[in-house]
C-alpha positions in Angstrom: 28.5 -34.8 1.0 27.2 -37.7 -1.2 25.4 -40.5 0.6 26.8 -43.3 -0.2 24.7 -46.7 0.8 27.3 -50.0 1.1 25.0 -53.3 0.8 26.8 -55.9 3.3 26.1 -59.5 2.8 27.0 -62.1 5.3 26.9 -65.5 5.1 27.1 -68.5 7.6 26.8 -71.8 6.7 26.7 -74.8 9.0 29.8 -77.0 9.1 32.1 -74.2 7.5 35.2 -73.0 9.5 34.5 -69.0 8.6 31.5 -66.8 7.9 31.8 -65.1 4.2 31.4 -61.4 3.9 30.8 -59.1 0.4 30.2 -55.3 0.2 29.0 -53.3 -2.6 28.1 -49.6 -3.0 25.3 -47.9 -4.1 24.3 -44.1 -4.4 20.6 -44.5 -3.1 18.9 -46.4 -1.1 16.4 -47.6 -3.7 18.7 -49.2 -5.9 20.4 -51.1 -2.7 17.5 -52.4 -1.4 16.6 -53.5 -4.5 19.7 -55.2 -5.1 20.1 -56.7 -1.7 16.7 -58.6 -2.9 18.3 -60.2 -5.8 21.8 -60.6 -3.8 20.4 -62.9 -1.2 18.4 -64.8 -4.0 21.4 -65.2 -5.5 23.6 -66.3 -2.6 20.7 -69.5 -2.1 20.9 -70.3 -5.3 24.3 -71.2 -5.4 24.2 -72.5 -2.4 21.7 -75.3 -3.1 23.0 -75.7 -6.9 26.3 -77.0 -4.5 24.2 -79.1 -2.4 24.7 -77.0 0.6 21.1 -76.5 2.7 20.4 -75.0 5.1 22.2 -71.7 4.5 21.4 -68.7 6.5 21.9 -65.3 4.8 21.7 -62.0 6.1 21.4 -58.8 4.0 21.4 -55.0 4.8 22.0 -51.6 3.6 23.9 -48.8 5.3 24.1 -45.5 4.6 27.5 -43.6 4.9 27.9 -39.8 4.0 31.4 -39.9 2.3 33.8 -37.3 0.3 
C-alpha cells in the first residue's frame, strides 16, 4: 500500500457566506508539511492584496492508505 498525504486548507473570511476548501495530494509527509506553510502564506498574501483582512486560515496534512 502507498501512503498518501492529503493537504487540506480551509479558509474562513468574515462577512463571506461560505468557507473555501482546497485539497492537494502528496506521497510523503515532509513535502506535505513544507507545502502547507507555503500555501498558508500564499492564501494570506492574496487576501491582503484583495483588501480582505483579517483572514483565518487553517491547514493540515492527513495520512491515508490508498491503492
